[in-house]
C-alpha positions, 0 to 999 in steps of 0.5 A: 448627922452629916451635911448630905443627910440634912439636905435630903429633906430640903430637897424633897420639900423643894421637889414636891413644891415644884411638882405641885406648881406644875400640876396646878399651872395650866399649859401654855396656850390652853385655856377655857373660855367663859362659854366653856369651850377649850382653846389651844394655840399651837406654835409649829416647830417650823412655821415656814414649812406646811403643817399636817393636822390630824384630828379625830372624834368618836362623837362630834363634828369638825370644822376647819378654816385656812387663815394667813397665821402661823399657829394652829388654833383649836377650839373645842366645845361640848354640846349641851345634852338636853334632858327630857326632865323638867323640874322648875325647882331644879337647877341645872349644872352644866359640866363642860369638859371636852377632854381635848388633847393636842400634841405637836411634833415636827409640824405634825399637830394631833387633835383628839378628845377622850370624851366618847359619851358627849358630842364635841365640836372642833373649830380648828384654824390652820395656816392656808398651806396645811394638809389634813387627816380628819375622821369623825364617827357619830353626831357630826359633820366635817367642813373644810374651807380655804385650805391648800394641801392634801386632804384625807377626810372621813366621816362615818355617820355624817357629811363631808363638805369641802369649800374653796380647797386646793390640792389632792382630796380623798373624802368618804362619807355615809352621806354624799360628799359635797365639794364647792370651789375645788381646785385639783392639780397634778404635782410633777416631780 
């Protein structure tokens, strides 16, 4: 056998080991805490520029708070579903998978969950100068606090509350939107 033919099986083994290591190793910045919540810290491509955060949920609520950091920090927590059945001999096993997905490209962070049957609550900390595009459909409200940027907020079956935000804001909610401490200004070119 020639030398190339002998190296081929070794290459296959090396690639297989590498692939297995990548599948088993968790993504950098992502962890599941002891409470069952998923935590992800996302570094922005250019922290000197304002970010755009887009978050959408089918079931659940979204809370966004501005802070003096340079990363977007996401916590996703699955709501526990209380069963009407009670049997003292049964032990409840809680599975808290949130199906959280977070992607960043060019200072745009996209956050979603593929969990449509369970309500997932997102808590997102963003740099103060961040624009937001948030949407929720069922089982939750949207609350934004302390953010300066363009806000586009839509909650089909919940409420929208904006606290101490500045910039332009569009808010739609089935329940009437609330605004506290808003500062609107006209941008001139």
